[in-house]
C-alpha positions as a Markdown table, in Angstrom:
| # | Residue | x | y | z |
|---|---|---|---|---|
| 1 | Unk | -15.0 | -0.2 | -13.7 |
| 2 | Unk | -13.3 | -3.7 | -12.4 |
| 3 | Unk | -14.7 | -6.9 | -14.2 |
| 4 | Unk | -13.7 | -9.9 | -12.1 |
| 5 | Unk | -14.0 | -13.4 | -13.4 |
| 6 | Unk | -14.0 | -16.4 | -11.3 |
| 7 | Unk | -12.2 | -19.6 | -12.6 |
| 8 | Unk | -11.0 | -23.3 | -10.9 |
| 9 | Unk | -13.9 | -24.6 | -8.8 |
| 10 | Unk | -14.9 | -28.1 | -9.7 |
| 11 | Unk | -16.2 | -31.8 | -7.9 |
| 12 | Unk | -14.2 | -33.0 | -5.8 |
| 13 | Unk | -13.8 | -35.5 | -2.9 |
| 14 | Unk | -13.6 | -35.0 | 0.2 |
| 15 | Unk | -10.2 | -34.8 | 2.2 |
| 16 | Unk | -9.0 | -33.5 | -1.6 |
| 17 | Unk | -8.2 | -30.0 | -3.2 |
| 18 | Unk | -8.3 | -27.5 | -5.2 |
| 19 | Unk | -7.2 | -24.4 | -6.5 |
| 20 | Unk | -9.0 | -21.1 | -7.5 |
| 21 | Unk | -8.5 | -18.3 | -9.4 |
| 22 | Unk | -9.4 | -14.9 | -10.0 |
| 23 | Unk | -8.2 | -12.5 | -12.7 |
| 24 | Unk | -9.5 | -8.5 | -12.4 |
| 25 | Unk | -9.5 | -6.4 | -15.1 |
| 26 | Unk | -9.7 | -2.5 | -15.3 |
| 27 | Unk | -7.8 | 0.2 | -16.6 |
| 28 | Unk | -6.0 | 1.4 | -13.6 |
| 29 | Unk | -6.0 | -1.1 | -10.8 |
| 30 | Unk | -4.7 | -0.8 | -7.1 |
| 31 | Unk | -7.6 | -2.0 | -5.0 |
| 32 | Unk | -6.9 | -1.9 | -1.0 |
| 33 | Unk | -7.0 | -5.7 | -1.4 |
| 34 | Unk | -9.1 | -8.6 | -2.8 |
| 35 | Unk | -11.2 | -11.1 | -1.2 |
| 36 | Unk | -12.7 | -14.5 | -1.1 |
| 37 | Unk | -16.0 | -14.9 | -0.5 |
| 38 | Unk | -19.0 | -18.1 | -1.2 |
| 39 | Unk | -22.4 | -19.1 | -0.6 |
| 40 | Unk | -23.5 | -22.4 | 0.1 |
| 41 | Unk | -27.3 | -23.6 | -1.4 |
| 42 | Unk | -29.8 | -21.4 | 0.6 |
| 43 | Unk | -27.4 | -19.5 | 2.8 |
| 44 | Unk | -25.9 | -16.0 | 2.1 |
| 45 | Unk | -22.8 | -14.9 | 1.1 |
| 46 | Unk | -19.8 | -14.7 | 3.7 |
| 47 | Unk | -16.3 | -14.1 | 4.1 |
| 48 | Unk | -13.5 | -16.7 | 3.2 |
| 49 | Unk | -10.3 | -14.6 | 2.7 |
| 50 | Unk | -8.9 | -11.2 | 2.2 |
| 51 | Unk | -5.3 | -10.4 | 0.9 |
| 52 | Unk | -4.2 | -6.8 | 0.9 |
| 53 | Unk | -3.1 | -5.5 | -2.9 |
| 54 | Unk | 0.6 | -3.8 | -1.4 |
| 55 | Unk | 0.8 | -5.5 | 1.7 |
| 56 | Unk | -0.1 | -9.3 | 1.1 |
| 57 | Unk | -1.5 | -9.6 | 4.7 |
| 58 | Unk | -4.0 | -12.2 | 4.7 |
| 59 | Unk | -7.3 | -12.6 | 6.8 |
| 60 | Unk | -9.8 | -15.5 | 7.2 |
| 61 | Unk | -12.2 | -17.1 | 8.5 |
| 62 | Unk | -11.9 | -19.0 | 11.6 |
| 63 | Unk | -13.7 | -22.3 | 10.2 |
| 64 | Unk | -11.1 | -21.6 | 6.3 |
| 65 | Unk | -8.3 | -21.6 | 8.5 |
| 66 | Unk | -5.3 | -23.9 | 8.2 |
| 67 | Unk | -7.1 | -25.3 | 5.4 |
| 68 | Unk | -7.2 | -22.1 | 2.9 |
| 69 | Unk | -4.2 | -20.2 | 1.5 |
| 70 | Unk | -5.1 | -16.9 | -0.3 |
| 71 | Unk | -2.0 | -15.4 | -2.3 |
| 72 | Unk | -1.7 | -13.1 | -5.3 |
| 73 | Unk | 0.0 | -12.0 | -8.4 |
| 74 | Unk | -0.2 | -7.7 | -8.8 |
| 75 | Unk | 1.8 | -8.9 | -11.9 |
| 76 | Unk | -1.5 | -10.3 | -13.5 |
| 77 | Unk | -4.0 | -8.3 | -11.4 |
| 78 | Unk | -5.1 | -11.8 | -10.3 |
| 79 | Unk | -6.1 | -13.8 | -6.2 |
| 80 | Unk | -5.6 | -17.9 | -5.6 |
| 81 | Unk | -7.4 | -19.4 | -3.0 |
| 82 | Unk | -5.6 | -22.8 | -2.2 |
| 83 | Unk | -7.7 | -24.8 | -0.7 |
| 84 | Unk | -6.9 | -28.0 | 1.0 |
| 85 | Unk | -8.5 | -30.8 | 3.5 |
| 86 | Unk | -11.8 | -30.1 | 1.9 |
| 87 | Unk | -15.2 | -31.0 | 3.5 |
| 88 | Unk | -18.7 | -30.9 | 2.1 |
| 89 | Unk | -20.0 | -28.6 | 3.8 |
| 90 | Unk | -17.2 | -26.3 | 1.5 |
| 91 | Unk | -19.7 | -26.5 | -1.4 |
| 92 | Unk | -20.6 | -23.5 | -2.5 |
| 93 | Unk | -20.2 | -20.9 | -5.3 |
| 94 | Unk | -17.2 | -18.9 | -5.1 |
| 95 | Unk | -17.1 | -15.1 | -5.5 |
| 96 | Unk | -14.1 | -12.4 | -5.2 |
| 97 | Unk | -14.4 | -9.1 | -5.3 |
| 98 | Unk | -12.2 | -5.8 | -4.2 |
| 99 | Unk | -12.4 | -4.9 | -0.8 |
| 100 | Unk | -11.8 | -2.3 | 0.8 |
| 101 | Unk | -9.9 | -1.3 | 4.4 |
| 102 | Unk | -13.2 | -2.4 | 6.3 |
| 103 | Unk | -13.2 | -5.5 | 4.3 |
| 104 | Unk | -16.3 | -4.7 | 2.7 |
| 105 | Unk | -16.5 | -6.4 | -1.3 |
| 106 | Unk | -16.4 | -3.0 | -3.3 |
| 107 | Unk | -16.8 | -4.3 | -7.7 |
| 108 | Unk | -19.8 | -5.8 | -9.4 |
| 109 | Unk | -20.3 | -9.5 | -8.6 |
| 110 | Unk | -18.8 | -11.7 | -10.9 |
| 111 | Unk | -20.9 | -15.3 | -11.6 |
| 112 | Unk | -18.1 | -16.8 | -9.4 |
| 113 | Unk | -16.9 | -20.4 | -10.1 |
| 114 | Unk | -19.2 | -23.7 | -8.8 |
| 115 | Unk | -17.4 | -26.4 | -6.0 |
| 116 | Unk | -18.8 | -29.2 | -5.0 |
| 117 | Unk | -17.1 | -31.8 | -2.5 |
| 118 | Unk | -18.7 | -35.4 | -2.0 |
| 119 | Unk | -18.2 | -37.2 | 0.8 |
């Protein structure tokens, strides 16, 4: 079973940047892809970005295009989320997960990492 550990969150001012990391632990790790999701206070969890594991193709939610960048390091079973031009509405707990070809999360959720953007 895959275990996911997110890190890199924190408090940042609007317009600032943060880079999140997610390490996946598993005996054999060859997912279709991995993705980032987030859950803001009082809201449902939503898709942020995803990347295919073999080809590195990336996909973003519309509101993140041009501001966020997802990348991966296959050798380290790690993905990253570079977040720029952060807005207060980006405040949320950010989670990573393995994803299916249909873009659906497929592993138990980790604890996430908190991102707070102050205005």
